[in-house]
N, C-alpha and C positions, 0 to 999 in steps of 0.2 A: 504494500500500500504506500502510495506517495502522498505525503501531506505537507502543506505549507505551514511552517512554524513562524509566527510573527516575530520580527526582530524589534525589541522594545527599548533598546539602549540601556543606559545606566539608570538606576533609581535616583529620582530627584527628591531630596529630603523635604522639599516644600510641597510635594504632591503626595496624594494618598497611595501608599504601596503596602500591601499585606506583608506580614512577617515572612522571611525567607529562612527555612530550616534545612539542615543536613538530613540525609536519609534516616540516620539513627537518632536524630535529635527530637525531643518531644517538646511541645508547647508548655511553658510553665503554667501552673494552675492559677496564677494571679492574673493571667491575661484572659479576659472574657471575650472570646471570639466565637461567634456563631453566624457565619455568613454563607450564603449559597453561591457566592462568587469570590474570586480573588481580584485584587486591584493591583495595577502596576502603573504608576504615574497618572493616576486618576482614570485610567481605562479599566473596565471590568472584563473578566474572563471567566468562562464557565468551569465548573468542577471537571477535572480530567484534561483540560486544555493545556498545551505546552506553549511556552514562550522562550525566546532566546535573548539573553542579555550578554552581549559580547560573545564568548564561546560557551557560556554556561547555559545549560538546558534546565528550565524549571517547569514543574508540573503543578497545576492548581489542585489541591487536595481538599478533603472534607474540612469543614470549619473555616474555609477561606484562607488557607495558608499555602505558600509556595514551598515545594520540596525540591531540593537539588536532585536532578535525575541524570546528571552526567555532563559531558561536554561534547560539542560538535561544532564544526565549521559552519558558517552561515550558508554555504552553498551545498551542504549535505542534505539528504532526505531524512525525515524523522526516523530515528532508530526504534526498534522494539523496546518497550519499556522494560527495565530490569524487573525481575520478580518481586524484589523488595518494594519497588515503587508501585507496581500493579496491585499489590495487596492493600495499599492505602494506609 
């Protein structure tokens, strides 16, 4: 399957961007997030969608957080999601 991954640039600290976590990192319990979308520089993305920031691939996960899903060059096709990312 060939999919286009939006290139979103670097996060702008003045714009709304959902937290970005590593695959094995968990959101701290003091952060109250329950969103059906993720935000990156004020743009919203559906749960399960991928974006590319530089060479870093992010996937929007449940609760509206970005999870690092690996790296890819902007001219590559979307890779298969690693099992750890697919599990959510």
